[in-house]
Structure formats: structure tokens, C-alpha cells
C-alpha positions in Angstrom: 38.5 -31.8 35.7 39.7 -32.1 32.2 39.5 -28.8 29.7 36.2 -30.0 28.2 34.6 -30.6 31.7 36.1 -27.0 33.0 34.3 -25.3 29.3 31.1 -26.8 30.6 31.4 -25.6 34.3 31.6 -22.1 33.0 29.1 -22.2 30.6 26.4 -23.6 33.1 27.4 -21.0 35.5 27.2 -18.1 33.4 24.5 -15.4 33.0 21.2 -16.0 30.8 21.9 -14.3 27.5 20.2 -11.2 26.8 21.8 -10.1 23.7 24.3 -7.4 23.3 23.9 -3.8 24.4 21.8 -2.5 21.8 22.4 1.2 19.7 25.5 2.2 21.8 28.1 3.9 20.0 30.2 2.2 17.8 33.6 2.3 19.8 31.5 1.1 22.8 29.9 -1.5 21.2 33.5 -3.2 19.9 34.4 -3.3 23.5 31.6 -4.8 25.0 31.4 -7.6 22.0 35.4 -8.0 22.8 34.4 -8.8 26.6 31.6 -11.1 25.4 33.9 -13.0 23.6 36.1 -13.6 26.1 33.2 -15.0 29.1 31.0 -17.6 27.9 27.2 -17.0 28.3 24.3 -20.1 29.2 22.2 -20.4 25.9 19.1 -22.3 26.6 16.7 -24.0 23.3 13.2 -23.8 24.8 11.1 -27.0 24.2 8.1 -26.3 22.1 5.0 -25.8 24.0 2.3 -28.2 22.1 -1.5 -26.6 22.6 -4.9 -26.7 21.4 -4.7 -24.6 18.2 -7.7 -23.1 19.1 -6.8 -21.6 22.5 -3.9 -19.5 20.2 -5.0 -15.6 20.0 -5.7 -14.7 16.9 -3.5 -12.0 15.2 -4.4 -8.4 16.6 -5.0 -6.8 13.3 -6.3 -3.1 13.5 -6.8 -2.0 9.8 -7.9 -5.0 7.1 -5.1 -6.9 7.0 -3.0 -4.1 6.4 -2.1 -2.8 10.3 -1.1 -5.3 12.8 -0.5 -4.2 16.2 3.1 -5.0 17.4 4.8 -4.9 14.0 5.8 -2.2 11.8 4.5 -1.3 8.2 6.5 0.6 5.7 4.5 2.7 2.8 6.4 2.9 -0.3 4.9 5.6 -2.6 6.2 7.6 -5.8 6.2 11.1 -5.4 2.7 13.1 -6.0 0.5 9.8 -6.3 -1.0 11.2 -3.3 0.4 9.5 0.1 -0.4 12.4 2.3 -3.8 12.3 1.4 -4.3 9.0 1.6 -2.9 8.8 5.3 -5.4 11.9 6.0 -8.4 9.3 5.3 -6.4 6.6 6.8 -6.8 8.3 10.1 -9.7 9.2 9.7 -11.1 5.8 9.3 -9.3 4.9 12.0 -10.3 7.5 14.5 -14.2 7.0 13.5 -14.1 3.0 13.2 -15.9 3.6 9.9 -14.2 1.2 6.6 -13.5 5.0 5.0 -11.0 3.0 2.7 -12.8 -0.4 2.4 -10.6 -1.7 4.8 -12.3 -2.9 8.4 -11.4 -1.4 11.6 -11.2 -4.1 13.7 -12.6 -3.7 17.3 -14.3 -0.3 16.4 -12.4 3.2 16.9 -8.6 3.4 17.1 -6.6 6.3 18.4 -4.0 7.2 15.5 -1.5 9.6 16.0 -0.1 11.2 12.0 3.1 13.0 12.6 4.2 14.4 9.1 7.7 15.4 8.6 7.2 17.6 5.5 4.2 19.2 5.7 3.3 22.2 7.8 0.5 22.3 10.4 -2.0 24.5 8.3 -1.3 22.0 5.4 -2.4 18.6 7.3 -5.1 20.9 8.5 -6.3 21.1 5.1 -6.1 17.4 4.2 -7.8 16.3 7.4 -10.1 18.7 7.2 -11.1 18.0 3.6 -11.4 14.6 4.2 -13.6 15.4 7.1 -15.9 17.4 4.5 -15.9 14.5 2.0 -16.8 11.3 4.4 -19.1 14.0 6.3 -17.1 13.2 9.6 -17.3 15.6 12.7 -15.6 16.4 15.7 -17.3 15.0 18.1 -17.1 11.6 15.9 -13.4 11.3 16.4 -13.7 12.1 19.9 -10.3 12.9 21.6 -8.6 10.1 19.2 -6.9 12.3 16.6 -3.7 13.3 17.0 -1.7 15.1 14.1 1.9 16.8 14.5 4.5 18.8 11.8 7.7 18.0 11.8 8.1 21.8 9.9 7.4 22.8 13.8 10.4 22.6 15.9 8.8 21.5 19.0 8.1 18.4 16.7 10.9 17.7 15.4 11.8 14.1 15.1 15.4 12.3 15.1 15.8 8.9 16.3 19.1 8.1 15.2 22.5 9.9 14.5 26.0 9.5 12.8 27.9 11.1 15.9 31.8 11.7 16.6 31.6 8.2 17.8 29.3 6.4 14.8 26.0 5.4 14.7 24.0 5.6 17.5 20.5 5.5 18.0 19.0 8.3 20.7 17.9 6.3 23.5 16.1 9.1 25.0 14.1 9.8 22.2 12.7 6.4 22.0 11.8 6.3 25.3 10.0 9.6 25.1 8.0 8.3 22.2 7.0 5.1 24.3 6.1 6.7 27.3 3.7 9.1 24.8 2.5 6.3 22.8 1.2 4.5 26.5 -0.2 7.6 27.7 -2.3 8.7 25.1 -2.9 4.7 24.3 -2.2 5.1 20.7 -3.1 2.4 18.8 -1.4 3.2 15.3 1.1 6.0 14.8 2.4 7.0 11.4 5.7 8.4 10.7 6.0 10.0 7.3 8.5 10.3 6.1 10.6 7.9 7.2 13.6 9.6 5.5 13.0 12.7 7.9 13.0 10.5 11.2 16.8 10.0 11.4 20.2 11.6 10.1 21.5 8.4 8.6 22.9 8.0 5.2 19.6 6.6 3.7 21.8 3.5 2.2 23.3 2.4 4.9 21.6 -1.2 5.2 23.2 -2.0 8.9 22.1 1.5 10.6 18.7 1.3 9.0 18.1 -2.1 10.0 18.6 -1.3 13.6 16.4 1.8 13.4 13.5 0.1 11.9 14.0 -3.1 14.2 14.0 -0.4 17.2 10.7 0.6 16.1 9.3 -3.0 15.6 10.8 -3.2 19.4 8.8 0.0 20.2 5.8 -1.6 18.3 5.8 -4.5 20.4 6.3 -3.2 24.1 3.4 -0.4 23.4 1.0 -3.1 21.5 0.6 -0.4 18.4 1.1 -0.7 14.8 3.6 1.4 13.5 3.6 2.9 9.7 7.2 4.5 8.3 6.2 5.8 5.1 9.1 5.9 2.5 9.7 7.3 -1.1 10.4 4.8 -3.7 13.3 5.6 -6.4 12.8 6.9 -9.8 11.2 4.1 -11.9 11.2 5.8 -15.2 7.3 4.9 -15.2 7.6 1.4 -14.5 5.6 -0.2 -11.3 6.4 0.2 -7.4 7.5 -2.7 -5.7 8.9 -3.7 -2.2 12.3 -3.6 -3.6 11.5 -0.7 -4.9 12.2 1.6 -1.9 14.5 4.1 -1.8 17.7 3.5 -0.1 18.7 0.5 1.9 16.8 -2.4 1.5 17.0 -3.1 5.1 13.7 -1.1 5.4 10.7 -3.0 3.9 13.3 -6.4 4.9 12.3 -5.7 8.5 9.0 -4.4 8.2 6.1 -6.7 8.5 4.3 -5.8 5.6 5.0 -3.5 2.5 2.3 -1.1 1.0 3.0 0.4 -2.3 1.0 3.0 -4.2 1.0 2.4 -7.9 -0.7 5.2 -10.6 -2.7 3.9 -13.1 -0.3 3.0 -16.4 -1.6 3.5 -19.7 -2.4 -0.3 -20.1 -4.8 0.0 -17.3 -6.7 3.0 -17.9 -6.9 1.2 -21.8 -8.4 -1.6 -20.1 -11.0 0.1 -18.0 -11.8 2.5 -20.4 -10.4 5.9 -18.8 -10.7 8.2 -21.5 -8.3 11.4 -20.5 -5.5 12.1 -18.7 -6.7 14.2 -16.1 -8.8 11.2 -15.0 -5.9 8.9 -15.3 -3.6 10.7 -13.0 -6.7 10.5 -10.1 -6.3 6.7 -10.0 -3.9 4.9 -8.3 -3.7 1.3 -6.5 -2.6 0.4 -3.1 -1.4 -3.2 -2.0 0.4 -5.4 0.2 3.4 -6.4 -1.7 5.0 -8.2 1.0 1.9 -9.8 3.3 4.1 -12.2 4.8 1.2 -12.6 7.7 -1.8 -12.5 5.8 -3.5 -13.7 2.4 -2.2 -12.0 -0.7 -4.5 -9.5 -1.3 -5.2 -8.1 -4.8 -5.0 -4.5 -5.3 -7.6 -1.8 -4.2 -8.0 1.1 -6.3 -8.7 4.6 -5.1 -9.5 8.1 -6.8 -8.4 11.3 -5.6 -11.3 13.6 -5.4 -11.4 17.6 -4.9 -13.0 19.1 -2.2 -13.5 22.7 -1.0 -12.9 23.8 2.1 -14.9 27.0 1.6 -12.7 29.1 2.7 -13.3 31.6 0.3 -11.2 34.9 0.8 -12.8 37.1 -1.1 -10.9 35.8 -4.2 -10.5 32.1 -4.4 -10.8 29.3 -1.5 -8.7 25.7 -1.5 -9.8 22.7 -3.5 -7.7 19.9 -1.4 -7.4 16.3 -3.0 -9.2 13.7 -0.7 -8.8 9.8 -1.2 -11.5 7.9 -2.2 -12.6 4.4 -3.1 -12.5 3.5 -6.5 -14.6 0.5 -8.5 -13.0 -0.3 -12.2 -16.2 -0.2 -14.8 -17.6 -3.6 -15.5 -17.6 -3.6 -19.5 -20.6 -6.2 -18.6 -22.5 -4.1 -16.8 -26.3 -4.6 -17.9 -25.4 -6.7 -20.9 -27.4 -10.3 -20.9 -27.8 -13.5 -22.7 -30.2 -11.7 -25.3 -27.4 -9.3 -26.0 -25.0 -12.3 -27.1 -27.8 -14.1 -29.1 -28.6 -11.0 -31.0 -24.7 -10.3 -31.7 -24.3 -14.0 -32.6 -27.4 -13.4 -35.0 -25.8 -10.3 -36.9 -22.5 -12.3 -36.9 -24.0 -15.2 -38.3 -25.4 -13.1 -41.4 -22.4 -11.6 -42.6 -18.4 -10.8 -42.5 -16.7 -9.7 -39.7 -13.0 -9.2 -38.8 -11.3 -9.6 -36.0 -8.7 -6.8 -36.4 -10.3 -3.5 -34.4 -8.8 -1.1 -37.5 -10.8 -3.1 -40.5 -13.9 -1.6 -41.4 -15.8 -4.6 -41.0 -14.8 -5.0 -37.4 -16.8 -7.4 -35.2 -16.9 -4.9 -32.6 -19.7 -3.0 -35.3 -22.0 -6.0 -34.7 -21.7 -5.5 -30.4 -21.8 -1.7 -30.9 -25.4 -1.9 -32.9 -26.6 -4.3 -30.2 -25.4 -2.2 -27.0 -26.0 1.3 -28.8 -22.4 2.3 -28.4 -20.1 4.0 -30.9 -17.2 2.0 -32.8 -16.1 5.3 -34.1 -12.2 5.9 -33.5 -12.8 9.0 -31.8 -15.2 7.1 -28.7 -12.2 5.4 -27.1 -14.2 4.6 -23.8 -17.0 2.4 -26.1 -14.4 1.2 -28.2 -12.5 -0.1 -25.2 -15.7 -1.7 -23.8 -16.4 -3.3 -26.6 -12.9 -4.9 -27.6 -12.9 -6.1 -24.0 -16.5 -7.5 -24.4 -15.7 -9.4 -27.8 -12.1 -10.7 -25.7 -14.0 -12.6 -23.2 -16.6 -13.8 -25.6 -13.8 -15.3 -27.6 -12.8 -16.9 -24.3 -15.4 -18.8 -23.1 -16.2 -19.8 -26.8 -19.7 -17.7 -27.3 -17.4 -16.5 -30.8 -14.5 -17.6 -32.3 -11.8 -16.9 -34.6 -11.4 -18.4 -37.8 -8.7 -17.4 -41.0 -9.6 -17.3 -44.1 -8.3 -16.5 -47.4 -8.6 -12.5 -48.3 -8.0 -12.0 -51.9 -7.2 -8.6 -51.9 -4.5 -9.5 -49.4 -3.0 -12.3 -50.8 -2.8 -14.2 -47.5 -5.3 -15.9 -44.8 -6.8 -13.1 -42.3 -8.5 -13.5 -39.1 -12.6 -13.6 -39.2 -14.8 -14.1 -36.1 -17.5 -16.5 -36.6 -20.1 -17.6 -34.4 -19.1 -20.2 -31.5 -21.6 -21.9 -28.7 -24.9 -20.7 -29.6 -26.8 -19.0 -26.9 -30.3 -21.0 -27.1 
């Protein structure tokens, strides 16, 4: 028997490849790897199984197109944006089966477990109860489907991986305990918030974080639930959070099926949506899937932090708690009709109006007259609405810009004139 035939015979007789023992101490992994390199294993490619595509089961979505059974979803948010309040409303939506956040709960009410590792149990009670007050959710509506734990309590601490004397190690007994409880309780969605507190590994260690997230993913697959890992973003100096902006190792979002990012409203958005005042702007934020590798790309969903009084007055004060609610950006054209445009065109046709909003004869004055708005500089919301309307009419040709000589400036300046006349 020649060398090639002997090697083939050894491969044919080898046991099937089942992967390296996972998450053992580093020293043990090296020893096992050395043995595996010395002994060949049999690896077989699987022919593709052609079938009628109509018989392929649909993806088991749980919550909108954000949470999918058997997978891990990462949530990346800056501090103070309201992620814990968002999770409180999310678990109430899941356990009631109601689309409280505008996302369908597929298959009706689900069993949800929110494990918060940085807030104490009383603070979690405030958040959940405030959301329940706002959405008029009672205990009976949630049944026995809602589970809340605080990692600040010793009996509910969570650590899935450590760096011990022998190196990086995933704590298999903890994973086994999680699996048993998830199965016993029939949990559909588990939320771990924040992910960094669920292990004791340096968060910049890409290899270790990748191993931990993949262990969560295998757990989700075995149990058939959706697992959500909440994570902080880097300090971005006011720029928008993206999937790549998660703090520490990039392997977290790389290993997750999808990554939801939370972003506060910025100054440009506040101006576009006619938000007057910083207090209101700070209440508004978006949630968007910045990865969406198994679902169509979605536009960002807007949410607003409402304030709910718990009614726990102690003789001096009661608690007001933030609750996340859906928010729809205002429509500049709400109530605007073709007749309004016709009247604006008539005013503009009879005089000269500048394009610049700083000019005394700004074209926005014509819009303000017809719609009963104020074009004064102190009326920021009205002026922004007027600007949005003018921008749309200029874009669709109802109005157009024409440059004319201005003797006072010694150059051509843009004026707004009538475009396509509305009959």
C-alpha cells in the first residue's frame, strides 16, 4: 500500500469531525489541538437538498423583524438615551402580545425574561410599573410570562466567562444552568443588560468576546429562544451610533444576527421636525437595525420618553419615571391643500420674494399669510415648517428659483417665482 492509499484509508476509518472541545482552559485546548493535528479526521461535504421552496418553514420571528428565535440580537446605545426604559416597554409588549412599540408580537403573547445587571430590583420595578401604568397593562394580562431579575442582588449575579489561572474559560455549568431554566420556564426572549457585566473578560479581547457571543448563539439555537445582549457604545462626541460604534471588541456585533442602535435626536433632525426646545429634543430617539442581515432594511423608528407618575406619594413627593412610547414626526403638509398652494402662487406672482429666509421679503412670508403661521424669527417651529413646505414646492416645480440683478448688492440674487401653476 503506497503512502497516498494508506492516508486515504486512515481518513475513511476516522470518526466524524465534531469540532474542537469548546471553551476549555487555554492550556487544555492547545494539548487537544496537538492531538487532533496528529490524527486525521473524516470530513464529509453534504450534497444540497433540493426541495419545493414553498415547503421551507418561514423564519421564526418573535418581535417585528428585530428578534428572531435561535439567534442573538445586539443592542448598542449611548448612556442615558433610555435603553433600560425601552427594554421595560419591550418586555411588556412581548408578554401582553400587544404592539406597544409599533412592532408585531408574532404568535401572540410570549414569555420574556429581562435580566438587568446594573439596576437594583426596586428601580426595575419602577420602570416596569411605570410602563404598565402608561399602557394600561394589568398583572392578569401578563399572566405568568414576565420574569425580571437584578444582577445587583447576589443570588442573581451572572458570569458566563472568566480569565482564570489557565487562561480564558467559558463557565459551562453556568451555561447549563441557563439552558435548564430557559427550557423549564419556556422563555421566548431573554434580555441581558448590559452584556459587559455578564462576564469578566477584557471587553477589547476580540477572540474571547467572539467565543462568548457564539456560546450565547448556540444556547439560543438549542433552546429556540431569542437572546438580546445590550451593550454600550463608544463616546462619539455627538456623532450617530452605528453597529461599528459598540464599545470594546467588534466581534460582539459581528457574531450577532442583527444589531439595533439607539440614537438621540440631533440638532438637524430637531430643526427638520420643527422641535422647539432642548427639553423636548432630549426626549426623542430612534431605534434602527444597523445590520439587518436576515430582514429587509428598515427606516429608523422614532420613540419618545414620556414621564409617568407612579402615584407613590410619601407625603413629600412621588416618583416620575420615564416610559418609552412611539412617536411620529410631524408632517409639515398636514392640512395643506392644493388651494393653499394656489393662493401662495397668487401672492408670489403679484410681488417679488427672495429665497433667503434672512431677507425681509422672504417667500416664506407668502406661505405664512396663507396658512396662518408666523414667519417671525422667534417662531422657530413655524419658520421651520414654512421652510419645509417651500423646499418641497421648489423640488416639485410648483415654485422655482430665478436669479435677478440686485442693484443694492451689485450682483444677482435668487428670487422665488411661480412654477407649474395649480389650476
